[in-house]
N, C-alpha and C positions, 0 to 999 in steps of 0.2 A: 779447462781441458786437461785430461790426464796425460802424463808424460809417456814416452816410449818405453815399452817393456817387452821382454821376449816371451813371456807367458801369455799367450792368447787363448782365450776360452773358445769353445765351440760356438757360442752365441755371437761373440765378437767376430769370429771368422765368417759366420753366416751373414752378419750385417755388412761386413766388408765386401763380401761377394755380391750381395744385393745392391750395395752402393756402386760397385763397379759396373754392374749391369744397368742400373737405373740412370747413372750419369755418364754413360758411355757416349752420348750424343753431344756432350759439352766439349767444345773445341779448345777453350782456354784451359791449360793444365793446372794453373793455380786455382782458378775457380772450381775446377773439377775436383781437385783433391780437398779443397775446403768443404765442398758439398759432401764428399765421401766421409770426411772426418766428422762433420756435423751429423751425418746419418748414423755413424757408429756411436758417437756420443761419448765413449770412454777413452778414446785415443786422439792424439793430436795428428797434424798433417804429416809430420816426419815419421811417426810411428806407423801410420797407415801406409806411407810410401815404402818404408823399409820392409813392412810385412808383405806388401805386394811384390817387392823385388825378391824377397826370400822365397815366397811362393812360386814366383815365376822361374827362379833358378832351379828350384826343386822340380817343377813341372818340366823344365827343359831337360834336366838330368834324367828324369823318369822317361821322357819321350826318347832321349838318346839311347837309353838302355833298352827301351822297347824296340827301337829301330834295330839295335844290334841283335836282339833276340829274334826279331823277324828275319834278319839276314841269316842268322844261323839256322833258323827253321827252314828258310828257303833253300839253304845249302843242303840240309838233310833231305829235304823233299827232292831236290834235284838228284842227290845221290840215290835216293830210293827209286826215283824214276829211271835212273840209269841202270839200277839193279833189277828193274821190273822185267826186262827182257831176259834176264838170266834164270828166270823161273822155268818150271816144267809145265808140260801140257796138263799135268795132273792137278796143277793149282787152279785150273779153270773148271767150272762145273755149269752144266746146262740146266736151267730151272724151268724150262718149258717154253720160255719166250725169249730169254737172252742168256748171255754167258756172264757168270759172276766169278770174281776173283776170290779164291779160297785160301790164299797164302796168309799164314798167321802173322807174318812180318808186316803186312800192309793193311790190316783190318783195323778200323776205328781211329780215334784220336787219343793221344796220350794226355795225362793230367797236366803236364807242363804246357803243352800246346793249348789246351782249353783255357788255362788260366791266362796265357798271353792273349788269346783272342778276346776273352772277356774284358781284360784291361783296355785293349784297343777300342772295343765297343763302348765302354764307359766313358772314355775321353771324347769319343765322337758324339755320344749322347749328351754329355755336359756342354760340349761346344754348340751342339744344335739348340739346346735349351737356352743357352746364353743368347744366341742369335735370335731365337723366338722372342725372348724377353725384350731384347733391343727393338725388335720390329713392333712388338706390342706397345712399348713406350713411345715410339715414333707415331704410331697410329693414334694413341691417346693424345699426344701433343697436337697432332693435326686436327683431331676432333675438337679439342679445347679451343684451338685457334678458330676453327670454323664456327663453333658455338659463340665465341666472343664477337666474331664478325657479324653473325646473324642477330645477336642481341643489339649490337651498335646500329645495325640497319633498322631494326624494329624501333629503337629509341628515336632515330632520325625520322622515321616515317611517322611516329606518334607526334613528335614535335612539329613536323611539317603540317600534319592534319590539324593540330591545335591552332597553329598560326593561321592556316587557311580559314578555319572556323571563326577565329576572332576577327580576321580581316573582313570576312563576309558579313559578320555582325556589325562591324564598324561602318562598312559601306551602306548596309541597310538602314542603320541609324541616320547616317548622313542624308541618304535619299528621303527618309521619312521627314527629317527636319527641313530639308529643302522643299518637300511637298507642302508641309504646313506653312512655311513662309510664303510660298506661291499662293496657297489658298488665302492666307491673311491678306496678301497684297491685292488679290482679286476681289476679296470681300470688302476691303477698304475702298477700292476703285468703284465698286458697285454702290457702296454707301455714299460716296461722294457724288456719283452721278445721280443717285436718287435724291440726295439733298439739293443738288443744283436744279434738278427737274422741279422739285417742290418749290424752291425759291422762285424760279421763273414762272411757275403756275401762280404762286401767290402774288408776284409782281404784276402779272397779266390781269389777275382778278382786281387788284387794287386800281390799276390803270382803267379797267372797264368801269369800276364803280365811280372813279373820279370823273370819267367821261359822262356817265349817266347823270351824276349830280351837277355837272356843269361848274365845278368848283373853281378851277383856275381862271377860266374866262370871266366869270361873274365877279370874282373877287378883285381881279385886276381892274375891271371896268368900274366897279364901285369906288375903288381906291383912287382912280384917276378923277372920277367925278367929284369926290369929296375933298380933294386936296386943296381946293381954293377957298374953303369955307372954314369958319371958326378961327380960334386963336392959334391953333397948331397948324395952319396952312403952310407956313414957311418951312416946316420940317419935312413935309412930303416932297417938296421940290428939289431937295438937296441930294447929293450923291450918297451921303451916309445913310439917309432914310431908305434908299433902294437897296443898299448893301444889307441893312438890318432886315429888310423885308425878305431878301433872298435867303439870309441865314435862318430866319424864322420858318420859311418854307421847307428848307432842308431839315430843320429839327422836327417839323411836323411829319415829314416823310419818314424819318428814322423812328419817330414815336409810333407811327402806324405799323411799321415793320416789327418793332418790339412787341406791340400788342398782339400782332398776328402770330409771332413766334411763340410766345408764352400762352397763347390760346385764350386771351382775355376779351378780345373783340375781333370781329370779322369785317367790319365796314369802317372805312376811313372817315375822319372828321376834318373839315377844312378850317384853316385859319389859326394863326398865332398872333396875339396882339403885342404891340410895342409897350415896353415898360420904362419908366423914367430911371435914369442912372442915379446911383448913390455914391457920392464922392467921399473918400477917406484920404488920410494923409499919405499913405504909401501906395494904394491901389484903387482902381475904379471897378466896382462890382456892377455888372449888367446882367441880372438874372432874367432869363426869358420868361415872359408870362403869356399864357394862352389867350386867344380871342374868343368871344362868344360865337355860338352858332345855333341854328334852329334845329331841333330834332327832326329826323326824316319822317317820323310818324305824323307830324303836325302839318306838313305841306308836301306836295308832290315834287317841288323843285326848291333846293336849298339856295339861300341868298347870303352874300357876305354882309357883315354888319357895317354901318357907316363909320367913317373915320372919327367922328365925335364920340362914339361909344367905345372905340378902341382904347381911348385914353381914360376911360371911366368918366367921372364928373369933370365938368369944364374947368372948375377951379383948380383941382388937383393936376389936371393935365397941363394947364398953363404954368403952374409952379414948377413942375418937373422939367418943362422945357427950358425955362429960364435958369434952372439950376445946372443943367448939364450942357448948356450951350457953349460956354466959354472954355471948358476943360475937356471936351470930348476928344480933342486931338491928342491929349496927353497919353503917352504909352505907359501902361501899368507894368509893374515889375512881376515877373513870373514867380509863382509860388513853388513850394516843394513838390506839389503834384504835377508840375509840368514835365517831370521826368518819368512819371508813371505811364506805362504802356497799357493799352486796352481802352475799351469803351464802357460806358454805363450799361449794364444789362437791360435796363428798362427803357431809357431814353436813347440809347445808342450814340450818345454824344461822347467824343473822346474825353477821357479823364483830364488830360493835359489842358483842354480848352475850357474847363469849368471855371466860372468866375469866383468860386469859393472853394475851400478845401473839400474833398469828397468825404463821405461817411464810410467807415470801414467796418465790415463784419468779418470776424475771424472764425472760419469754419473749423470743425473738429477733424483731426486726422491729417491735416496738411498745414504747412507753414505759409502758404500763399493766401493772402487776404483777398476779400471781395470788396471792391470799391463801388460806391453808388453815388449818384446825384441825390443828396439828402431830400430835396423837394419831391422828386419823383418817387423815391422810396416811401416817404410819408404818405403821398397821395395814393400809392398802390396799396399800402397796408390799410388805410382808412376807407378806401373804396371797396376793396375786395373782402374786407373782414376776415382775411386769412393771414394771420401773423406768422409768416414763414420767410426764410431766406429765398428769394426768387431763383437763385442759381442752383442750389442743391436741395431746396424744399425742406430744409430742417426747421424745426419750430424755434421761434424767437423767445427769448426770456424777457421778463419785465425790466431787468437791468439794461438790456440792449435797447428797449423802447425808451427808457429814461435817458440813455446816452444819446439817442436820436433826437429827442426833444431838446436836450441841452445843446446839441450841435445846431439845430435849427434856430434856437434863441440867440446863439452866438454869431452866426454867419447870415441868417435871414431873419432880421427883426420883423419884417412885414408879416411873417407867418408864425410869430410867437404865440398867437391865440390857438394854434392847432396843437393838441396834446395827444400823441400816440399812446403814451402810458395810460392816460385816462380811458381811452378807447379800448386798450387792452384789458384793463380791469373790468370795464363795463361789459365787454364781450365775454370775458370769462364767467361773469355772473348770469348774463341774460342771452347773449347772442350765440352760444355754442350749439344750440339745437332747439327743439321744441316745434310748436305748430306754426302755421303761417301768420297768425295774429301776433304771436310773441316775436317772431322774426321781423314783422313789419314795425312793431313798436321799437325793437332794437335798432332797426334802420333809421327810424325817426330820431331816436336819441343820438345815434351817430351823426346824423346830419346837423343836429343842433350844436354839435361840438365845433363846427366850422364857424368861427366868429370873424368873418371877413369885414374889412372896413367899408367896402362898397355893398350897400343893401338898399334895395328899392322897395317901396311900399306903394300901394294904390291909395286912392282917396279914402277908402274905408279902413286903412291900416292893415290890410292883408299883405302878406309877403308875395312879391312877384317872383316866380320861379324863372321866367324867361320873358324877354321883351325885345323883339327884333322884327323889322319888316312889317309892322302893323299887327303882329300876332303877339298877344299877351297871355301868358299861362300863369294862373293863380291857384294856389293850393288852399282849399277851404279849411283843411285840418291845421292850418297855420304852421306847416312844415316849411320854414323859410330856407329855401335853397337859392342862393344868389347866383347872378350871371358869372361871377368869378368862379364859382364851383363848376358851372357848365364849361367854362373856359378850361379849367384844369382837367375835366373829363376829356376834353378834346386833345389836350396837350400830351398826355402820357398814358395813364393806366387805369382810368375810371370808366372806360367805355362799357365795361361789363355790368357795373351796377347802375350807370346812369340811364340806360335804356329803360329798365322797369320803372325807375322813379319818374322819368319823364312821361312814360305812358300812363302811370297812375295819376300824375298831376293833370294830364290832358283830360282823363275821364272825369275826375272830380270837378275840374274847372268848366267842362263843357256842360 
């Protein structure tokens, strides 16, 4: 900032006057003079104030002089007016409309009077201009304030509109999500109701078929009539035999429901036979074995097998009785699978109640394994010729079939003759497609894979497919299908393939 100096240029004087007019509305004197000095640019606050003071004193002096001159002029005018009546009538002249004063002493304005009037007019004009400038600045400030207020209102309105739009969109999303949830809940309820309806319908059909076949009444009557005969008569009268019989009936019912659920069979098969217990040092294994039954195509009314045939051959039945008689009451230790929740998808028997460890299939894409009763899984694969996981219908590999065979040999020695891996290899070569003759040949080869201990032959050496109630079914093609295989058909998952085989055996035997 430049220091004070007496020499002010015309430009500086004009800037000072503009600053005085521009910042006249500022009430604070310090801020006002600071703004004026900043507007001038070349002078400091003190110089601007001193210049204004000098200009003001000079203006006041000039104003005082003008007032004195005005007073003198007024006095001269008064004197002239007082001397006006001293004139003569000859000083007046008629111009046709009015009288004019013709005296030389009173005509026009003098140069001194004109200059004085012009000075007074210039001061008034300058004062008026300054006032106009001040009013214009005030109006501009008011307009700026109004403009700022309008812009602020517009911004607030814009923010409010954006907030309302976002809130509306959020509410719409919430309503849409709630609607989807409600639709999903309703769809789930409908699916549950439909599943319950199908289950009840399936149960009703099975009950009707059981009633038509006369299964429960005939089986119980035959069991009571046969209890007193043979070497195993003592076992039928005990409480344990009744409990095993009830358990077998429950397993039979669950097996029928499993077959109906997976679509392998539509009609139930009666009976599950008792099997001898196998004692080990730490646990007692009691694998349930199915009982034989007659095909429905062979007779109009199904009959339960006698008790002597339930135990297979008499020699083996007596041996099994004596083996498990003394240690039946011993409680076996629970295995690791006792803590596994869920049922076998095929037999619907709880995994925790299996007599031996379950077989595990690890599906892809999930860490939850699928547990099966190894006997039912092998029966399902060998009877349906469809080597898949029954739960998710993914294809099985040969390594999994080998693992299933090893599991059966380790925990079910009585079924070690069954080889799922051999059936898998044979089916890959011959059973995957082709004509009916090729399929029939593959079926025959599959059935020869079952090398059960119990095999009945007639007097001519031909294999007896079925023998019960006076009805004997013989296959002339020497396709030996034992009664144990029929029992397995009835127990779990072979109903789909047993019906065509039994029908073919009846046709060839008849």
